[in-house]
C-alpha positions, 0 to 999 in steps of 0.5 A, spaced: 900 839 499 901 835 506 908 833 507 911 826 509 914 829 516 907 832 518 903 825 517 909 821 520 908 827 526 900 826 526 901 819 526 906 818 531 903 823 536 896 819 536 898 813 537 903 815 543 897 819 546 892 813 544 896 807 547 898 812 553 890 813 554 888 805 554 893 804 559 892 809 563 884 806 565 888 800 568 895 803 571 895 796 575 895 792 570 901 795 566 905 794 572 902 786 573 905 785 567 912 789 568 913 784 574 913 778 570 919 781 566 922 782 572 921 776 575 923 773 569 929 776 568 932 776 575 930 768 574 934 767 569 940 772 572 939 767 578 941 761 574 947 764 570 954 767 572 954 774 569 959 778 572 953 784 573 948 778 576 947 780 583 946 788 581 942 788 576 938 783 580 938 788 586 936 793 580 930 789 577 928 786 584 927 794 586 923 796 580 919 790 581 917 793 588 916 799 585 912 797 578 906 801 579 909 807 580 915 805 574 908 803 570 904 811 572 909 815 570 911 811 563 904 812 561 903 819 563 910 821 560 907 817 553 901 821 553 905 828 554 910 825 549 904 824 544 902 832 546 909 834 546 910 831 538 904 834 536 904 841 538 912 842 536 915 843 544 922 842 544 922 837 537 929 836 539 928 834 546 922 830 545 925 826 539 930 824 543 926 822 548 921 818 543 928 815 541 929 812 547 922 810 549 920 806 543 927 802 543 926 801 550 919 798 548 921 794 542 926 790 547 920 789 551 915 786 546 921 783 542 923 779 548 916 777 549 915 775 543 922 771 541 921 768 548 915 765 548 914 766 555 907 772 553 900 771 551 900 778 552 904 785 552 900 789 555 902 795 549 895 797 550 893 794 556 887 789 557 882 792 553 886 791 546 890 785 547 895 784 542 899 778 541 907 779 542 909 778 535 904 783 533 906 788 538 913 788 536 912 788 529 908 794 531 914 797 535 918 795 529 914 800 524 913 805 530 921 806 530 923 807 524 917 812 524 921 815 530 928 815 527 925 818 521 922 823 526 930 825 529 933 825 522 928 831 521 928 833 528 930 841 526 925 841 521 918 841 526 915 847 528 911 849 533 904 850 533 903 855 538 906 860 542 911 857 547 908 859 553 902 856 551 905 849 548 908 850 556 901 851 559 898 844 555 904 840 557 902 842 564 895 840 562 896 834 560 901 832 565 896 834 570 891 830 567 895 824 566 895 822 574 889 825 575 886 820 570 891 814 574 889 816 580 881 816 580 882 809 576 886 806 582 881 809 587 875 808 583 876 802 579 877 803 571 873 807 567 872 801 561 872 794 565 875 789 560 877 784 565 873 777 565 870 780 572 866 785 569 859 787 571 854 781 567 859 776 566 858 769 570 865 767 573 863 759 573 862 761 565 869 765 565 872 759 568 870 755 562 874 755 556 871 758 550 867 755 545 870 752 539 877 754 543 883 749 540 887 746 546 895 746 546 898 741 541 904 737 544 908 732 540 912 726 545 920 726 544 924 721 547 931 722 550 936 717 550 943 716 551 949 713 547 957 713 547 956 719 552 952 723 547 944 724 547 939 723 542 932 725 542 927 721 538 919 721 536 916 714 538 915 713 530 923 714 528 926 710 534 933 708 533 933 700 529 938 698 535 934 701 541 937 697 545 945 700 545 941 707 548 940 708 555 933 711 556 933 718 559 927 722 559 921 722 556 918 730 554 912 733 550 914 739 546 909 745 544 908 743 538 902 749 537 900 754 541 893 753 543 888 758 546 883 754 550 885 757 556 879 760 560 878 767 562 879 766 569 883 761 572 885 760 579 879 762 581 878 757 587 876 759 594 878 755 600 876 755 607 880 755 614 879 747 614 881 747 606 875 745 603 874 747 596 867 752 598 867 755 590 861 753 587 857 754 595 859 761 594 858 761 586 851 758 586 848 763 592 842 767 589 846 773 592 852 774 596 857 780 597 864 778 596 869 783 599 877 782 595 883 784 599 889 781 597 895 783 602 891 790 606 895 795 603 889 800 605 889 799 612 882 796 615 881 802 619 879 806 612 874 803 610 872 798 616 866 804 617 864 803 610 864 796 610 860 795 616 854 798 613 854 794 608 854 788 612 848 791 617 844 791 610 847 785 609 844 781 615 837 784 615 836 781 608 839 774 610 845 775 604 852 772 606 858 776 605 864 774 605 872 775 606 877 773 600 884 773 601 890 770 598 893 769 605 888 766 612 894 768 617 895 775 614 888 777 614 887 774 622 893 781 623 889 785 619 883 784 622 885 783 630 881 789 634 876 791 628 869 788 629 870 784 622 872 778 625 866 774 624 866 775 618 867 768 614 875 768 610 876 764 605 884 764 601 885 764 594 890 765 589 893 772 589 893 772 581 886 771 582 884 776 587 889 781 584 886 780 577 879 782 580 880 787 585 883 793 581 882 796 588 884 793 594 879 792 597 874 791 592 866 789 593 863 785 589 855 783 589 854 776 585 847 773 583 848 766 582 855 767 581 855 773 576 858 780 577 851 784 578 856 790 581 862 791 583 865 797 588 872 801 590 873 801 597 872 808 597 865 807 595 863 800 598 857 803 602 854 804 595 852 797 595 847 799 600 843 801 595 843 794 591 841 789 595 
């Protein structure tokens, strides 16, 4: 007979591995989500008077700056912990670690749900988006399962000999980091973002058919005898003349789902003119997304020049999309790319489109025909 402990161990182990692997497909996505948490926490701290305010702000700012490293390590630990539980490696240590980890995850998902400031907690990456409420409930259930494992940790037996278990964990650790290194350099294995191949950017900038907009309720704020009161338009007091009008607010009654998949994708030239439609209506064009030039230009310049030459032979326009034209001018100074038209775009849209920095796109009438990381952008020559 299969015992409850074995079922729980199998379920928790597989869930940890699955969750880690889904996030390993796009560690940048998790790092961006972690940055959102740190930014919100610091914004709240800056408005308060907590005596550890400055210490916590510096702490969160540090992890904000190193969010990618934190994400990579967390993803690897999640996968390794799942394998360790399944094979029974050091059950006391693993059960302690899983308990601490799930309490941390539950705190994050609980904050995401109760604060109402997130539409997706990022727990399963962009490939499996789930609401903060669903994720919070999932983590509460998982917490109870891990507490059960923790209480019965002395009964968890290893499947293989200690050396074999150790080798399996070493291989799992190496695999976790190698997968993440690959996708950070060569793009995710599974593209689940709205800029994936085959998607038309213009269409993705519109709300999905049948979606419902946010619903708001109008509320008026009045003051009387030093106290403030809130009224709806249909519930104003009969002695309104005795009140002093202070403000009008629109309260969110029901969150809709009319947000388009792609937001903030607006391209502007050096004169500040919107050239988005002009670019998206090109029969074919190449767009190189580059956010902060974290990869020096000299590392990818030669590859890009080959693509540029091939594109010019076929009269295919090439554009460089950046978050800061001033920064681009400094980074490109002294290179042979100064004649490439540079357009500015919101950095959030760029980092959504470019999971490597830079990232080259081939667009045909605004549809993503193909894309390449900077390490493989010379492959674009054969696609033109």
